C-alpha angles and dihedrals in degrees: 000000000000114000113234116243122257111262137186103280090230092076095062116186103299102127093223090050091046091050091047090050094044099046112020115018111096096004110131110255117196100166107111096211090048091048090050090049091053093046090052092048091050088051090053087051093066107124093007137079120266091237088062090058093039090056089051096041097106089047090053091049090052092045094048097045094253089309092288101172092207093053095043091046088059095055114123133179091302093054092046091049090050090051091048091052092048108107090188091072136047103275102214112146090205093052092046092049090049090050091053092044089047091053091054091051090048090052092045091051095046092045089049090056099258120133109223091202093051091046094053094044090053089076086069095038090258098294135080121272108235111215124182106205121164103238091240091055120096107253113211118262093214138010139193089271095049090049089051091045095049091048092051094045092051090047087057092050103260116140138210091030107117121154097275091050088043089055094046087052091047091052093046096049096045099251082126125025102221098163107133111257088243091056117098090226094060093075093035094054092043090051091053089058095050090235 
């Protein structure tokens, strides 16, 4: 019988969580739309467990038109009411409003010639931070970079993006490699970045 690889303890044994850990978490993401989607989902996670959002991710994608910023930015009262009535997502008026507002900011940045991806990656100088935590060690919940990112996001008009959410976002999108050194993904993710 083949021994299963050592993983970060946080992903547990839920197959959805394990697949997310093994294929997505920590992999550098550079696509601006995908980064905005992840930022929105991390904002919806505030006060909840990530597995809750992960289980609803496809419903979120359907509800928010595939996280197309142009479409979400155009939502009016009818769009907001539709989302508030959608039992497949987290129905928080404040988080829905922040998502619509964030879509408008994303579109304004893009239309003004700013690359959302390059702007976000600038907080880590354009390349992933390679950490080397033992899995049993407590990783930080925020860093100077996530504090700076959160402050800049809020200044732009994004919501639900404090320093802790910003750091979770940075971990998930590969801006930092926070897989424990015992985890088989630590070396794999590091190799993908050429570091």
